[in-house]
KOLVEX-614934 format. One line per 2 residues: number of its first residue (from 1); their letters; for each residue x, y, z of N, C-alpha, C. Coordinates in nm, 3 decimals, always signed. Layout:
% KOLVEX-614934
NUM = a = X:Y:Z:X:Y:Z:X:Y:Z; ...
This chain:
% KOLVEX-614934
1 = ms = +0.085:-0.119:+0.000:+0.000:+0.000:+0.000:+0.088:+0.124:+0.000; +0.058:+0.216:-0.089:+0.137:+0.338:-0.100:+0.085:+0.443:-0.002
3 = mr = +0.168:+0.544:+0.023:+0.126:+0.655:+0.108:+0.005:+0.725:+0.050; -0.009:+0.720:-0.083:-0.119:+0.788:-0.149:-0.254:+0.731:-0.107
5 = td = -0.260:+0.601:-0.082:-0.388:+0.538:-0.050:-0.400:+0.500:+0.096; -0.304:+0.538:+0.178:-0.305:+0.498:+0.319:-0.431:+0.547:+0.391
7 = al = -0.464:+0.675:+0.375:-0.581:+0.731:+0.444:-0.710:+0.667:+0.394; -0.720:+0.645:+0.264:-0.840:+0.583:+0.208:-0.856:+0.441:+0.260
9 = fk = -0.747:+0.366:+0.266:-0.754:+0.228:+0.316:-0.801:+0.228:+0.462; -0.746:+0.317:+0.543:-0.786:+0.324:+0.684:-0.933:+0.362:+0.696
11 = rl = -0.976:+0.455:+0.615:-1.116:+0.501:+0.620:-1.211:+0.389:+0.582; -1.185:+0.323:+0.470:-1.272:+0.215:+0.425:-1.266:+0.096:+0.520
13 = sh = -1.148:+0.072:+0.579:-1.132:-0.039:+0.674:-1.216:-0.019:+0.799; -1.247:+0.106:+0.828:-1.331:+0.134:+0.945:-1.473:+0.083:+0.923
15 = yt = -1.515:+0.075:+0.798:-1.653:+0.038:+0.766:-1.667:-0.104:+0.713; -1.559:-0.162:+0.664:-1.568:-0.293:+0.602:-1.436:-0.367:+0.622
17 = tl = -1.441:-0.498:+0.620:-1.321:-0.579:+0.639:-1.242:-0.585:+0.509; -1.121:-0.531:+0.512:-1.035:-0.531:+0.394:-0.910:-0.613:+0.422
19 = hs = -0.869:-0.689:+0.323:-0.747:-0.767:+0.333:-0.636:-0.696:+0.257; -0.514:-0.746:+0.273:-0.398:-0.678:+0.216:-0.406:-0.665:+0.064
21 = dm = -0.472:-0.761:-0.003:-0.480:-0.753:-0.149:-0.563:-0.634:-0.194; -0.653:-0.587:-0.106:-0.734:-0.471:-0.141:-0.650:-0.344:-0.146
23 = ae = -0.540:-0.343:-0.072:-0.450:-0.228:-0.077:-0.392:-0.213:-0.217; -0.360:-0.325:-0.280:-0.306:-0.321:-0.416:-0.412:-0.270:-0.514
25 = vl = -0.537:-0.311:-0.492:-0.646:-0.264:-0.578:-0.661:-0.113:-0.565; -0.655:-0.063:-0.443:-0.665:+0.082:-0.422:-0.550:+0.155:-0.489
27 = dq = -0.431:+0.098:-0.481:-0.316:+0.160:-0.547:-0.339:+0.172:-0.697; -0.401:+0.070:-0.755:-0.429:+0.072:-0.899:-0.536:+0.176:-0.932
29 = ic = -0.639:+0.182:-0.847:-0.748:+0.276:-0.870:-0.699:+0.420:-0.860; -0.610:+0.444:-0.765:-0.562:+0.579:-0.738:-0.424:+0.605:-0.799
31 = ae = -0.396:+0.539:-0.908:-0.262:+0.549:-0.969:-0.232:+0.689:-1.020; -0.336:+0.760:-1.066:-0.315:+0.894:-1.122:-0.343:+0.999:-1.016
33 = sr = -0.239:+1.067:-0.971:-0.257:+1.170:-0.869:-0.223:+1.308:-0.924; -0.281:+1.409:-0.862:-0.259:+1.548:-0.901:-0.234:+1.629:-0.775
35 = tf = -0.156:+1.732:-0.787:-0.126:+1.817:-0.672:-0.177:+1.959:-0.697; -0.218:+2.023:-0.588:-0.272:+2.158:-0.594:-0.219:+2.239:-0.475
37 = gp = -0.221:+2.369:-0.489:-0.183:+2.458:-0.382:-0.306:+2.523:-0.321; -0.293:+2.585:-0.204:-0.407:+2.651:-0.139:-0.477:+2.749:-0.232
39 = gd = -0.608:+2.736:-0.242:-0.687:+2.824:-0.328:-0.711:+2.771:-0.467; -0.636:+2.670:-0.509:-0.656:+2.613:-0.642:-0.791:+2.544:-0.650
41 = vi = -0.857:+2.559:-0.763:-0.988:+2.498:-0.785:-0.971:+2.362:-0.851; -1.031:+2.261:-0.793:-1.026:+2.125:-0.848:-1.149:+2.098:-0.933
43 = ve = -1.264:+2.139:-0.882:-1.391:+2.122:-0.954:-1.460:+2.257:-0.959; -1.499:+2.299:-1.077:-1.569:+2.427:-1.094:-1.718:+2.402:-1.105
45 = rg = -1.796:+2.483:-1.035:-1.941:+2.470:-1.042:-1.987:+2.486:-1.187; -2.071:+2.393:-1.233:-2.122:+2.397:-1.369:-2.043:+2.313:-1.467
47 = ae = -1.926:+2.263:-1.423:-1.843:+2.182:-1.512:-1.900:+2.041:-1.524; -1.874:+1.978:-1.637:-1.917:+1.840:-1.656:-1.843:+1.750:-1.558
49 = ae = -1.918:+1.661:-1.492:-1.857:+1.567:-1.398:-1.805:+1.447:-1.477; -1.675:+1.433:-1.480:-1.613:+1.325:-1.557:-1.539:+1.224:-1.471
51 = ea = -1.503:+1.264:-1.350:-1.426:+1.176:-1.262:-1.470:+1.196:-1.118; -1.452:+1.092:-1.040:-1.463:+1.105:-0.895:-1.321:+1.123:-0.842
53 = fv = -1.311:+1.167:-0.717:-1.179:+1.197:-0.663:-1.163:+1.142:-0.521; -1.039:+1.116:-0.486:-1.002:+1.074:-0.351:-0.899:+1.173:-0.298
55 = vc = -0.922:+1.222:-0.176:-0.822:+1.308:-0.113:-0.712:+1.220:-0.056; -0.591:+1.237:-0.105:-0.476:+1.159:-0.056:-0.408:+1.230:+0.060
57 = kg = -0.381:+1.358:+0.044:-0.316:+1.439:+0.147:-0.374:+1.580:+0.142; -0.387:+1.642:+0.259:-0.434:+1.780:+0.264:-0.583:+1.791:+0.285
59 = wa = -0.629:+1.916:+0.290:-0.770:+1.948:+0.312:-0.824:+2.025:+0.193; -0.952:+2.002:+0.163:-1.021:+2.076:+0.059:-1.159:+2.114:+0.111
61 = sr = -1.227:+2.203:+0.038:-1.363:+2.241:+0.076:-1.455:+2.229:-0.043; -1.578:+2.195:-0.013:-1.685:+2.200:-0.113:-1.769:+2.321:-0.079
63 = si = -1.792:+2.410:-0.175:-1.864:+2.534:-0.146:-1.955:+2.574:-0.261; -2.046:+2.662:-0.230:-2.135:+2.722:-0.330:-2.124:+2.874:-0.314
65 = gl = -2.092:+2.940:-0.423:-2.074:+3.085:-0.420:-2.198:+3.159:-0.468; -2.216:+3.277:-0.416:-2.326:+3.364:-0.457:-2.273:+3.469:-0.554
67 = gd = -2.365:+3.534:-0.623:-2.327:+3.630:-0.726:-2.247:+3.748:-0.675; -2.266:+3.784:-0.549:-2.196:+3.901:-0.494:-2.062:+3.864:-0.429
69 = gr = -2.020:+3.739:-0.446:-1.891:+3.699:-0.392:-1.896:+3.625:-0.260; -2.010:+3.628:-0.194:-2.021:+3.553:-0.069:-2.015:+3.404:-0.099
71 = kq = -1.974:+3.326:+0.002:-1.954:+3.184:-0.019:-1.998:+3.105:+0.103; -2.061:+2.992:+0.079:-2.095:+2.899:+0.187:-2.016:+2.771:+0.168
73 = vv = -1.930:+2.741:+0.263:-1.861:+2.612:+0.262:-1.960:+2.507:+0.310; -1.985:+2.409:+0.227:-2.082:+2.305:+0.260:-2.020:+2.199:+0.350
75 = nf = -1.898:+2.160:+0.319:-1.826:+2.069:+0.407:-1.677:+2.070:+0.375; -1.601:+2.017:+0.469:-1.457:+2.004:+0.450:-1.426:+1.860:+0.410
77 = ml = -1.333:+1.845:+0.318:-1.292:+1.712:+0.274:-1.152:+1.684:+0.324; -1.138:+1.571:+0.390:-1.016:+1.533:+0.460:-0.950:+1.414:+0.392
79 = pg = -0.827:+1.381:+0.427:-0.761:+1.265:+0.367:-0.846:+1.138:+0.378; -0.856:+1.066:+0.268:-0.936:+0.945:+0.264:-1.078:+0.965:+0.217
81 = dl = -1.121:+1.091:+0.203:-1.257:+1.118:+0.156:-1.267:+1.101:+0.005; -1.381:+1.047:-0.037:-1.415:+1.042:-0.179:-1.514:+1.153:-0.206
83 = fd = -1.506:+1.214:-0.322:-1.604:+1.318:-0.354:-1.634:+1.322:-0.502; -1.745:+1.387:-0.533:-1.797:+1.402:-0.669:-1.842:+1.269:-0.728
85 = lq = -1.912:+1.190:-0.646:-1.966:+1.065:-0.696:-2.088:+1.086:-0.786; -2.132:+1.211:-0.803:-2.240:+1.237:-0.898:-2.197:+1.208:-1.041
87 = vf = -2.068:+1.180:-1.059:-2.017:+1.143:-1.191:-2.091:+1.021:-1.245; -2.146:+0.939:-1.155:-2.210:+0.815:-1.199:-2.346:+0.838:-1.262
89 = vg = -2.402:+0.955:-1.243:-2.529:+0.986:-1.309:-2.510:+1.095:-1.413; -2.386:+1.126:-1.445:-2.356:+1.217:-1.555:-2.400:+1.359:-1.535
91 = qk = -2.402:+1.405:-1.410:-2.450:+1.539:-1.381:-2.336:+1.641:-1.381; -2.372:+1.767:-1.406:-2.274:+1.875:-1.391:-2.254:+1.904:-1.242
93 = ad = -2.137:+1.951:-1.209:-2.106:+1.984:-1.070:-2.193:+2.101:-1.024; -2.258:+2.085:-0.909:-2.342:+2.193:-0.855:-2.271:+2.269:-0.744
95 = ht = -2.140:+2.253:-0.738:-2.060:+2.313:-0.632:-1.917:+2.332:-0.682; -1.838:+2.399:-0.603:-1.696:+2.417:-0.633:-1.614:+2.346:-0.526
97 = va = -1.509:+2.278:-0.570:-1.416:+2.215:-0.477:-1.281:+2.285:-0.492; -1.226:+2.332:-0.381:-1.099:+2.404:-0.384:-1.006:+2.353:-0.274
99 = al = -0.877:+2.360:-0.301:-0.777:+2.320:-0.202:-0.766:+2.426:-0.093; -0.762:+2.382:+0.031:-0.740:+2.473:+0.144:-0.595:+2.472:+0.190
101 = td = -0.527:+2.362:+0.160:-0.386:+2.345:+0.194:-0.316:+2.287:+0.071; -0.188:+2.259:+0.082:-0.126:+2.178:-0.022:-0.205:+2.048:-0.029
103 = le = -0.239:+2.008:-0.149:-0.335:+1.899:-0.165:-0.289:+1.801:-0.271; -0.305:+1.673:-0.240:-0.285:+1.569:-0.340:-0.414:+1.489:-0.350
105 = ia = -0.465:+1.475:-0.471:-0.585:+1.396:-0.494:-0.558:+1.293:-0.603; -0.640:+1.190:-0.604:-0.634:+1.090:-0.709:-0.766:+1.092:-0.785
107 = av = -0.759:+1.092:-0.916:-0.879:+1.088:-0.999:-0.916:+0.943:-1.026; -1.046:+0.913:-1.017:-1.095:+0.777:-1.037:-1.203:+0.781:-1.144
109 = sr = -1.188:+0.700:-1.245:-1.285:+0.700:-1.355:-1.417:+0.640:-1.310; -1.524:+0.682:-1.374:-1.657:+0.630:-1.345:-1.661:+0.479:-1.366
111 = dr = -1.604:+0.432:-1.476:-1.607:+0.289:-1.508:-1.535:+0.207:-1.402; -1.427:+0.260:-1.348:-1.349:+0.184:-1.249:-1.428:+0.162:-1.122
113 = vl = -1.498:+0.263:-1.075:-1.575:+0.247:-0.951:-1.698:+0.161:-0.975; -1.764:+0.178:-1.089:-1.878:+0.094:-1.121:-1.837:-0.053:-1.127
115 = el = -1.718:-0.077:-1.174:-1.664:-0.213:-1.180:-1.651:-0.273:-1.040; -1.612:-0.191:-0.943:-1.599:-0.239:-0.806:-1.733:-0.286:-0.751
117 = fs = -1.838:-0.210:-0.781:-1.971:-0.246:-0.732:-2.025:-0.369:-0.804; -2.008:-0.375:-0.934:-2.062:-0.488:-1.011:-1.989:-0.618:-0.983
119 = sg = -1.862:-0.609:-0.942:-1.783:-0.730:-0.916:-1.799:-0.782:-0.774; -1.872:-0.708:-0.691:-1.890:-0.750:-0.553:-1.766:-0.733:-0.468
121 = sa = -1.682:-0.639:-0.504:-1.558:-0.615:-0.431:-1.586:-0.578:-0.285; -1.495:-0.620:-0.197:-1.508:-0.585:-0.055:-1.497:-0.435:-0.032
123 = la = -1.448:-0.362:-0.132:-1.438:-0.217:-0.120:-1.575:-0.149:-0.130; -1.668:-0.213:-0.198:-1.798:-0.151:-0.226:-1.874:-0.111:-0.099
125 = pg = -1.886:-0.200:+0.003:-1.957:-0.158:+0.125:-1.892:-0.038:+0.193; -1.759:-0.032:+0.188:-1.689:+0.082:+0.249:-1.719:+0.211:+0.178
127 = iw = -1.723:+0.206:+0.044:-1.755:+0.326:-0.034:-1.899:+0.368:-0.007; -1.989:+0.271:-0.002:-2.130:+0.301:+0.027:-2.143:+0.364:+0.166
129 = ws = -2.073:+0.307:+0.264:-2.083:+0.357:+0.401:-2.029:+0.499:+0.412; -1.920:+0.526:+0.343:-1.863:+0.660:+0.348:-1.956:+0.762:+0.284
131 = tv = -2.032:+0.718:+0.182:-2.130:+0.806:+0.119:-2.246:+0.835:+0.214; -2.289:+0.733:+0.287:-2.394:+0.752:+0.388:-2.348:+0.854:+0.493
133 = qe = -2.223:+0.842:+0.535:-2.169:+0.935:+0.634:-2.167:+1.078:+0.580; -2.125:+1.094:+0.455:-2.119:+1.228:+0.398:-2.257:+1.292:+0.393
135 = es = -2.358:+1.216:+0.355:-2.494:+1.270:+0.351:-2.540:+1.312:+0.490; -2.505:+1.233:+0.590:-2.542:+1.267:+0.727:-2.472:+1.393:+0.775
137 = il = -2.346:+1.409:+0.735:-2.272:+1.530:+0.771:-2.338:+1.653:+0.710; -2.386:+1.640:+0.587:-2.453:+1.752:+0.522:-2.584:+1.786:+0.593
139 = re = -2.658:+1.683:+0.638:-2.781:+1.709:+0.712:-2.750:+1.780:+0.844; -2.646:+1.734:+0.911:-2.608:+1.796:+1.037:-2.563:+1.941:+1.016
141 = qi = -2.502:+1.967:+0.902:-2.459:+2.103:+0.870:-2.580:+2.196:+0.861; -2.690:+2.146:+0.808:-2.813:+2.227:+0.800:-2.863:+2.261:+0.940
143 = vr = -2.865:+2.161:+1.027:-2.911:+2.184:+1.165:-2.814:+2.275:+1.239; -2.686:+2.251:+1.220:-2.583:+2.329:+1.290:-2.596:+2.478:+1.257
145 = ng = -2.606:+2.508:+1.130:-2.612:+2.649:+1.089:-2.750:+2.709:+1.105; -2.852:+2.625:+1.106:-2.988:+2.677:+1.114:-3.039:+2.697:+1.254
147 = rr = -2.990:+2.616:+1.350:-3.048:+2.618:+1.484:-2.948:+2.639:+1.598; -2.822:+2.613:+1.574:-2.726:+2.624:+1.684:-2.672:+2.766:+1.697
149 = sa = -2.632:+2.801:+1.819:-2.570:+2.932:+1.843:-2.428:+2.930:+1.788; -2.365:+3.046:+1.784:-2.228:+3.055:+1.733:-2.133:+2.967:+1.815
151 = re = -2.146:+2.971:+1.946:-2.059:+2.890:+2.031:-2.083:+2.741:+2.006; -2.209:+2.705:+1.990:-2.242:+2.565:+1.963:-2.188:+2.522:+1.827
153 = rv = -2.199:+2.609:+1.728:-2.152:+2.575:+1.593:-2.003:+2.545:+1.590; -1.925:+2.636:+1.647:-1.779:+2.619:+1.645:-1.739:+2.494:+1.722
155 = sh = -1.796:+2.476:+1.840:-1.763:+2.359:+1.923:-1.800:+2.231:+1.851; -1.917:+2.230:+1.791:-1.967:+2.111:+1.721:-1.877:+2.076:+1.604
157 = ll = -1.836:+2.177:+1.528:-1.749:+2.152:+1.413:-1.614:+2.096:+1.457; -1.557:+2.149:+1.563:-1.429:+2.100:+1.613:-1.439:+1.952:+1.652
159 = le = -1.546:+1.916:+1.720:-1.565:+1.778:+1.762:-1.585:+1.686:+1.642; -1.656:+1.736:+1.542:-1.679:+1.657:+1.420:-1.548:+1.632:+1.347
161 = lh = -1.470:+1.735:+1.328:-1.343:+1.720:+1.257:-1.251:+1.623:+1.329; -1.248:+1.633:+1.462:-1.165:+1.541:+1.540:-1.209:+1.396:+1.517
163 = ar = -1.339:+1.371:+1.521:-1.390:+1.235:+1.503:-1.357:+1.181:+1.365; -1.370:+1.265:+1.265:-1.341:+1.220:+1.128:-1.192:+1.191:+1.109
165 = la = -1.107:+1.273:+1.168:-0.962:+1.251:+1.156:-0.917:+1.130:+1.236; -0.986:+1.101:+1.346:-0.949:+0.986:+1.428:-0.964:+0.856:+1.351
167 = ii = -1.062:+0.851:+1.261:-1.085:+0.730:+1.182:-0.961:+0.691:+1.103; -0.888:+0.790:+1.054:-0.772:+0.762:+0.969:-0.640:+0.778:+1.045
169 = ge = -0.651:+0.787:+1.177:-0.530:+0.793:+1.259:-0.459:+0.926:+1.256; -0.531:+1.034:+1.223:-0.468:+1.166:+1.218:-0.515:+1.257:+1.330
171 = ae = -0.556:+1.196:+1.441:-0.595:+1.273:+1.559:-0.552:+1.196:+1.683; -0.506:+1.268:+1.783:-0.479:+1.207:+1.913:-0.611:+1.198:+1.990
173 = en = -0.606:+1.143:+2.110:-0.730:+1.122:+2.185:-0.806:+1.252:+2.208; -0.734:+1.359:+2.237:-0.800:+1.487:+2.266:-0.737:+1.603:+2.193
175 = sf = -0.682:+1.578:+2.076:-0.623:+1.687:+1.999:-0.614:+1.649:+1.852; -0.604:+1.750:+1.768:-0.585:+1.728:+1.626:-0.528:+1.855:+1.564
177 = vm = -0.472:+1.840:+1.446:-0.417:+1.954:+1.373:-0.523:+2.004:+1.275; -0.554:+2.133:+1.283:-0.651:+2.195:+1.194:-0.579:+2.300:+1.111
179 = pi = -0.535:+2.263:+0.990:-0.449:+2.351:+0.910:-0.524:+2.456:+0.829; -0.638:+2.499:+0.879:-0.717:+2.601:+0.809:-0.737:+2.720:+0.901
181 = gq = -0.768:+2.834:+0.843:-0.784:+2.955:+0.920:-0.926:+2.979:+0.967; -0.942:+3.082:+1.050:-1.074:+3.114:+1.104:-1.170:+3.161:+0.996
183 = mh = -1.119:+3.215:+0.885:-1.207:+3.256:+0.777:-1.275:+3.136:+0.713; -1.202:+3.024:+0.702:-1.263:+2.903:+0.649:-1.372:+2.852:+0.742
185 = va = -1.345:+2.859:+0.872:-1.445:+2.819:+0.970:-1.567:+2.909:+0.959; -1.544:+3.038:+0.944:-1.654:+3.134:+0.931:-1.739:+3.103:+0.808
187 = da = -1.674:+3.072:+0.696:-1.748:+3.041:+0.573:-1.829:+2.913:+0.587; -1.782:+2.821:+0.670:-1.854:+2.695:+0.690:-1.973:+2.711:+0.784
189 = lg = -1.962:+2.804:+0.878:-2.064:+2.816:+0.982:-2.156:+2.936:+0.965; -2.141:+3.009:+0.855:-2.230:+3.122:+0.832:-2.209:+3.235:+0.931
191 = ls = -2.085:+3.252:+0.977:-2.052:+3.356:+1.074:-1.946:+3.449:+1.017; -1.929:+3.563:+1.080:-1.821:+3.653:+1.039:-1.690:+3.607:+1.101
193 = yv = -1.582:+3.653:+1.042:-1.449:+3.621:+1.096:-1.437:+3.670:+1.241; -1.487:+3.791:+1.266:-1.479:+3.849:+1.400:-1.557:+3.764:+1.501
195 = hv = -1.674:+3.718:+1.459:-1.757:+3.637:+1.549:-1.688:+3.505:+1.583; -1.629:+3.442:+1.482:-1.557:+3.317:+1.506:-1.439:+3.340:+1.599
197 = sr = -1.368:+3.450:+1.580:-1.254:+3.482:+1.666:-1.298:+3.498:+1.811; -1.412:+3.562:+1.831:-1.464:+3.581:+1.967:-1.502:+3.447:+2.031
199 = vf = -1.558:+3.358:+1.950:-1.597:+3.227:+2.003:-1.473:+3.147:+2.043; -1.370:+3.149:+1.960:-1.246:+3.079:+1.996:-1.188:+3.136:+2.125
201 = sf = -1.192:+3.267:+2.139:-1.142:+3.330:+2.262:-1.222:+3.284:+2.383; -1.353:+3.275:+2.367:-1.439:+3.228:+2.475:-1.405:+3.084:+2.513
203 = le = -1.389:+2.998:+2.414:-1.359:+2.858:+2.441:-1.225:+2.842:+2.512; -1.129:+2.926:+2.476:-0.998:+2.919:+2.540:-1.003:+2.975:+2.682
205 = ks = -1.071:+3.087:+2.700:-1.081:+3.147:+2.834:-1.162:+3.059:+2.928; -1.255:+2.981:+2.871:-1.337:+2.890:+2.952:-1.265:+2.758:+2.978
207 = nl = -1.142:+2.747:+2.931:-1.059:+2.627:+2.949:-1.123:+2.503:+2.886; -1.196:+2.525:+2.777:-1.254:+2.413:+2.704:-1.157:+2.362:+2.598
209 = is = -1.084:+2.454:+2.536:-0.983:+2.416:+2.438:-0.859:+2.504:+2.458; -0.751:+2.462:+2.397:-0.635:+2.548:+2.382:-0.584:+2.528:+2.240
211 = rh = -0.507:+2.624:+2.192:-0.452:+2.614:+2.057:-0.304:+2.646:+2.060; -0.231:+2.567:+1.986:-0.088:+2.591:+1.970:-0.058:+2.580:+1.822
213 = rs = -0.036:+2.697:+1.760:-0.022:+2.703:+1.615:-0.147:+2.643:+1.552; -0.135:+2.534:+1.477:-0.253:+2.478:+1.411:-0.315:+2.362:+1.489
215 = ev = -0.261:+2.334:+1.607:-0.314:+2.223:+1.687:-0.426:+2.272:+1.778; -0.536:+2.196:+1.780:-0.648:+2.222:+1.870:-0.648:+2.113:+1.976
217 = if = -0.650:+2.154:+2.103:-0.644:+2.060:+2.214:-0.772:+2.073:+2.297; -0.840:+1.963:+2.320:-0.959:+1.963:+2.404:-0.915:+1.955:+2.550
219 = kn = -0.939:+2.061:+2.625:-0.901:+2.065:+2.766:-1.008:+2.001:+2.854; -1.133:+2.016:+2.813:-1.245:+1.957:+2.886:-1.345:+1.908:+2.782
221 = re = -1.319:+1.790:+2.731:-1.399:+1.738:+2.620:-1.546:+1.722:+2.658; -1.572:+1.671:+2.777:-1.710:+1.648:+2.819:-1.788:+1.779:+2.821
223 = al = -1.729:+1.883:+2.875:-1.797:+2.013:+2.880:-1.815:+2.069:+2.740; -1.718:+2.046:+2.653:-1.729:+2.094:+2.515:-1.842:+2.022:+2.443
225 = ed = -1.855:+1.892:+2.466:-1.964:+1.816:+2.405:-2.099:+1.862:+2.458; -2.104:+1.894:+2.588:-2.228:+1.944:+2.646:-2.265:+2.079:+2.584
227 = la = -2.168:+2.166:+2.568:-2.193:+2.297:+2.509:-2.246:+2.282:+2.367; -2.187:+2.191:+2.291:-2.225:+2.174:+2.150:-2.347:+2.085:+2.133
229 = df = -2.391:+2.019:+2.242:-2.495:+1.917:+2.231:-2.455:+1.815:+2.124; -2.331:+1.768:+2.137:-2.271:+1.683:+2.033:-2.296:+1.536:+2.059
231 = ss = -2.341:+1.468:+1.956:-2.350:+1.323:+1.955:-2.292:+1.276:+1.823; -2.205:+1.176:+1.828:-2.142:+1.127:+1.705:-2.231:+1.032:+1.627
233 = ly = -2.356:+1.016:+1.669:-2.447:+0.922:+1.603:-2.456:+0.948:+1.453; -2.462:+1.075:+1.413:-2.479:+1.108:+1.272:-2.358:+1.072:+1.187
235 = lh = -2.244:+1.048:+1.251:-2.124:+1.011:+1.176:-2.121:+0.863:+1.140; -2.216:+0.787:+1.197:-2.227:+0.644:+1.165:-2.093:+0.573:+1.177
237 = ld = -2.031:+0.587:+1.293:-1.899:+0.529:+1.314:-1.905:+0.379:+1.344; -2.022:+0.329:+1.385:-2.037:+0.187:+1.416:-2.081:+0.113:+1.291
239 = an = -1.992:+0.035:+1.234:-2.022:-0.037:+1.109:-2.041:-0.186:+1.133; -2.076:-0.226:+1.255:-2.088:-0.368:+1.286:-2.191:-0.438:+1.199
241 = nv = -2.302:-0.369:+1.168:-2.406:-0.433:+1.087:-2.354:-0.468:+0.948; -2.273:-0.380:+0.891:-2.216:-0.407:+0.760:-2.119:-0.524:+0.767
243 = rl = -2.040:-0.528:+0.873:-1.944:-0.638:+0.888:-2.015:-0.771:+0.905; -2.124:-0.773:+0.983:-2.200:-0.896:+1.002:-2.261:-0.944:+0.871
245 = lq = -2.309:-0.849:+0.790:-2.366:-0.885:+0.661:-2.260:-0.946:+0.571; -2.139:-0.891:+0.575:-2.030:-0.947:+0.496:-1.999:-1.090:+0.538
247 = ek = -1.998:-1.113:+0.670:-1.965:-1.246:+0.720:-2.070:-1.348:+0.678; -2.197:-1.306:+0.676:-2.305:-1.397:+0.635:-2.293:-1.434:+0.488
249 = n = -2.244:-1.335:+0.409:-2.232:-1.361:+0.265:-2.101:-1.432:+0.230
């Protein structure tokens, strides 16, 4: 297994039982990689969807822009995430995907992924499960921005990012590296930069979190979860039912 597919293998392994030979399959699927710098656009809204993508390294965002320049970040894409699976129904992209950090992605053809599903590959349940998780994250984003307070939004997002990174081994028990700025957080949560800055200051003064450069440390995780009313249920981290189904088959 190459470094390029390490995060994807860990992510899919969380949802389905994968053997070492599947690592070779992933290497073949993700053989073509591309690199981007912060701000580079990978997918332009309105463009024909021709490929799906896997994030190998770095962070990206999916967003929708308004005519006056305002932007709503719909979600953040982390290492191991698959995106733009609408390629399978031949639709144009209804969003923009841009790099937030130095980014490496792998392009995957529509035919290659369809082949995985039609062949009954062990990778298929993992891909399906990750898609279910992404849809749930988008639903939670609606609730987060529509009903939660600013303090709840920021706290909730931090806990979500930590949980997602933990799946691929890129988070410690109570800390993770967040290589994006407060403006990106503001665009994701429908808040101003100033408001987000005030919330971070509150969380630090309340001894709920601390920050050291790009590292976020949970000082009192239980209290932070209470503040955010956070439950990881929507992330569908328990994949036992899928594993049991695999064993029966």
